[in-house]
N, CA, C and O of each residue as an XYZ file, in Angstrom:
300
protein
N      28.910    -80.176      6.339
C      28.388    -78.127      6.889
C      27.533    -78.287      7.918
O      26.567    -79.041      7.802
N      27.732    -77.729      8.836
C      26.913    -77.366      9.820
C      26.376    -76.053      9.663
O      27.222    -75.177      9.484
N      24.800    -75.586      9.693
C      24.965    -73.969      9.386
C      24.082    -73.609     10.753
O      23.348    -74.462     11.252
N      24.221    -72.213     11.339
C      23.595    -72.401     12.405
C      22.051    -70.767     11.906
O      21.979    -69.705     11.287
N      21.319    -71.560     12.617
C      19.824    -70.274     12.359
C      19.643    -69.426     13.441
O      19.151    -69.695     14.538
N      20.132    -68.272     12.987
C      20.105    -66.791     14.068
C      18.843    -65.739     13.590
O      18.426    -65.282     12.526
N      18.588    -65.665     14.662
C      17.125    -65.104     14.473
C      17.681    -63.425     14.958
O      18.388    -63.258     15.952
N      17.338    -62.578     14.296
C      17.955    -60.960     15.106
C      16.623    -60.755     15.202
O      15.918    -61.189     14.291
N      15.862    -59.885     16.592
C      14.210    -59.724     16.370
C      14.391    -58.070     15.726
O      15.381    -57.350     15.850
N      12.976    -57.723     14.946
C      13.350    -56.147     14.200
C      13.491    -55.509     15.561
O      14.439    -54.724     15.575
N      12.885    -55.592     16.642
C      13.507    -54.627     17.769
C      14.636    -54.233     17.862
O      14.874    -53.026     17.838
N      15.750    -55.298     18.011
C      17.115    -55.002     18.249
C      17.441    -53.833     16.806
O      18.068    -52.779     16.907
N      16.803    -54.401     15.492
C      17.470    -53.622     14.456
C      17.008    -52.329     14.655
O      17.875    -51.462     14.536
N      15.768    -51.914     14.954
C      15.582    -50.150     15.020
C      15.868    -49.468     16.226
O      15.868    -48.244     16.360
N      16.123    -50.351     17.140
C      17.019    -49.468     18.233
C      18.234    -48.920     18.065
O      18.710    -48.024     18.762
N      19.038    -49.760     16.609
C      20.787    -49.535     16.858
C      20.185    -48.205     15.416
O      20.767    -47.155     15.146
N      19.116    -48.655     14.860
C      19.433    -46.973     14.229
C      18.467    -46.006     14.697
O      17.812    -45.336     13.898
N      18.311    -45.870     16.258
C      17.332    -45.027     16.562
C      17.945    -43.122     16.612
O      18.877    -42.612     17.235
N      17.005    -42.569     15.739
C      17.490    -41.187     15.563
C      17.336    -40.291     16.545
O      16.186    -39.911     16.328
N      17.741    -39.654     17.545
C      17.488    -38.445     18.071
C      17.733    -37.210     17.877
O      18.824    -36.641     17.860
N      16.759    -36.822     17.738
C      16.786    -35.481     16.994
C      16.971    -34.263     18.092
O      17.211    -33.118     17.711
N      16.825    -34.642     19.630
C      17.545    -33.655     20.073
C      18.970    -33.527     20.252
O      19.338    -32.458     20.740
N      19.880    -34.404     19.959
C      21.066    -34.531     19.385
C      21.639    -33.723     18.171
O      22.605    -32.962     18.111
N      20.839    -34.083     17.327
C      20.958    -32.977     15.866
C      20.917    -31.800     16.190
O      21.831    -31.045     15.861
N      20.007    -31.433     16.804
C      19.701    -29.561     17.244
C      20.753    -29.612     18.156
O      21.612    -28.950     17.573
N      21.182    -29.934     19.094
C      22.352    -29.793     20.014
C      23.596    -29.734     19.231
O      24.399    -28.894     19.638
N      23.910    -30.348     18.318
C      25.040    -30.133     17.286
C      25.086    -29.085     16.620
O      26.066    -28.341     16.583
N      23.722    -28.860     15.845
C      23.385    -27.757     14.740
C      24.181    -26.440     15.531
O      25.138    -25.749     15.181
N      23.337    -26.435     16.738
C      23.650    -25.099     17.579
C      24.554    -24.940     18.124
O      24.581    -23.874     18.738
N      25.604    -25.702     18.225
C      26.977    -25.909     18.553
C      27.539    -25.264     17.290
O      28.282    -24.291     17.421
N      27.213    -25.774     15.967
C      27.754    -25.390     14.579
C      27.414    -23.508     14.784
O      28.080    -22.480     14.659
N      26.711    -23.681     14.969
C      26.064    -22.141     14.868
C      26.922    -21.209     15.973
O      27.534    -20.238     15.527
N      26.949    -21.369     16.764
C      27.686    -20.599     18.099
C      28.927    -20.657     17.176
O      29.345    -19.723     16.491
N      29.466    -21.942     17.270
C      31.215    -21.708     16.755
C      31.161    -20.819     15.582
O      31.768    -19.809     15.938
N      30.695    -20.638     14.198
C      30.455    -20.427     13.286
C      30.303    -18.538     13.956
O      30.998    -17.714     13.363
N      29.796    -18.253     14.622
C      29.170    -16.790     15.057
C      30.405    -16.287     15.778
O      30.773    -15.132     15.563
N      31.280    -17.304     16.874
C      32.663    -16.411     17.148
C      33.462    -16.579     16.391
O      34.236    -15.625     16.310
N      33.739    -17.666     15.527
C      34.897    -17.165     14.387
C      34.603    -16.289     13.600
O      35.568    -15.936     12.922
N      33.447    -15.646     13.336
C      33.125    -14.660     12.851
C      33.469    -13.149     13.525
O      34.072    -12.208     13.008
N      32.855    -13.262     14.893
C      33.517    -12.381     15.619
C      34.785    -11.998     16.040
O      35.080    -11.005     16.707
N      35.788    -13.195     15.429
C      36.737    -12.772     15.813
C      37.449    -12.483     14.843
O      38.329    -11.670     15.128
N      37.429    -12.834     13.757
C      37.477    -12.228     12.454
C      37.223    -10.682     12.404
O      38.122     -9.903     12.088
N      36.081    -10.315     12.697
C      35.722     -8.762     12.777
C      37.149     -8.139     13.344
O      37.759     -7.187     12.857
N      37.593     -9.082     14.731
C      38.033     -8.402     15.693
C      39.103     -8.038     15.314
O      39.536     -6.939     15.663
N      39.923     -9.008     14.366
C      40.970     -9.130     13.875
C      41.067     -7.804     12.964
O      42.000     -7.051     13.240
N      40.121     -7.395     11.802
C      40.413     -6.648     10.833
C      40.053     -5.527     11.865
O      40.851     -4.683     11.458
N      39.480     -4.985     12.806
C      39.219     -3.989     13.470
C      40.454     -3.489     14.246
O      40.378     -2.345     14.694
N      41.862     -4.372     14.518
C      42.663     -4.014     15.257
C      43.502     -4.053     14.052
O      44.621     -4.363     14.461
N      43.540     -3.907     12.855
C      44.675     -4.034     11.731
C      44.008     -2.250     11.012
O      44.589     -1.866      9.997
N      43.306     -1.679     11.363
C      42.892     -0.829     10.974
C      43.501      0.728     12.022
O      43.251      0.977     13.201
N      44.268      1.459     11.110
C      44.911      2.984     11.622
C      43.882      3.257     12.614
O      42.783      2.742     12.819
N      44.538      4.224     13.189
C      43.565      5.119     14.725
C      42.608      5.848     13.127
O      41.409      5.591     13.014
N      43.317      6.697     12.068
C      42.691      7.520     11.495
C      41.416      6.654     10.653
O      40.451      7.342     10.320
N      41.400      5.801     10.452
C      40.248      4.547      9.838
C      39.567      4.335     10.842
O      38.390      4.015     10.681
N      40.122      4.455     12.178
C      38.924      4.493     13.121
C      38.055      4.881     13.504
O      36.968      4.616     14.018
N      39.168      6.184     12.932
C      37.935      7.205     13.802
C      37.380      8.049     12.620
O      36.857      9.159     12.711
N      37.600      7.286     11.444
C      36.131      7.445     10.416
C      35.005      6.741     10.572
O      33.848      7.130     10.415
N      35.439      5.575     10.922
C      33.739      5.095     11.660
C      33.548      5.205     12.704
O      32.523      4.678     13.137
N      34.494      5.994     13.696
C      33.663      6.468     14.657
C      33.867      5.540     16.013
O      32.998      5.345     16.863
N      35.229      5.005     16.019
C      35.762      4.235     17.147
C      36.995      4.866     17.115
O      37.604      5.470     16.232
N      37.407      4.391     19.136
C      38.608      4.453     18.821
C      39.525      3.247     19.692
O      39.162      2.252     20.319
N      40.882      3.839     19.412
C      41.561      2.044     19.316
C      41.028      1.430     21.122
O      41.045      0.220     21.347
N      40.701      2.197     21.971
C      40.149      1.637     23.018
C      39.182      0.634     23.396
O      39.249     -0.342     24.143
N      37.944      1.302     22.438
C      36.551      0.762     21.751
C      36.924     -0.702     21.212
O      36.225     -1.678     21.484
N      38.245     -0.787     20.314
C      38.160     -1.760     19.652
C      39.164     -2.962     20.419
O      39.338     -4.031     19.833
N      39.749     -2.731     21.644
C      40.529     -3.605     22.286
C      39.645     -3.996     23.511
O      40.170     -4.652     24.410
N      38.450     -3.664     23.593
C      37.518     -3.737     24.762
C      37.112     -5.478     24.745
O      37.823     -6.161     24.008
N      36.146     -6.106     25.426
C      35.340     -7.208     24.715
C      34.206     -6.921     24.526
O      33.343     -7.798     24.507
N      33.883     -5.469     24.316
C      32.159     -4.860     23.880
C      32.487     -5.149     22.249
O      33.541     -4.791     21.722
N      31.526     -5.777     21.621
C      31.572     -6.092     20.399
C      30.520     -5.063     19.615
O      29.313     -5.261     19.478
N      31.489     -3.594     19.000
C      30.887     -2.676     18.645
C      30.464     -3.174     17.339
O      29.509     -2.644     16.772
N      31.062     -4.097     16.845
C      30.587     -4.497     15.284
C      29.212     -5.274     15.490
O      28.715     -5.715     14.454
N      28.628     -5.470     16.502
C      27.514     -6.269     16.455
C      26.513     -5.550     15.924
O      25.534     -5.991     15.321
N      26.762     -4.511     16.144
C      25.310     -3.876     16.488
C      24.877     -3.492     14.739
O      23.720     -3.190     14.448
N      25.645     -3.541     14.013
C      25.397     -3.561     12.525
C      24.877     -4.529     12.047
O      24.659     -4.579     10.837
């Protein structure tokens, strides 16, 4: 039997495990952005389900809830 002696340098091992903090920060920022957008959509859907009288009780009109202005984000 013939065994080969293969040497892997430590430099190659370290480079394969290289940690990129910038990439991790970008992923976290993207996850937060997505969570915020999902929350905004959930709030928008909840407002659209309210009756006109219920909207009037909280000081909104149907037109305000249908606009792109996020009136609920001020709370």
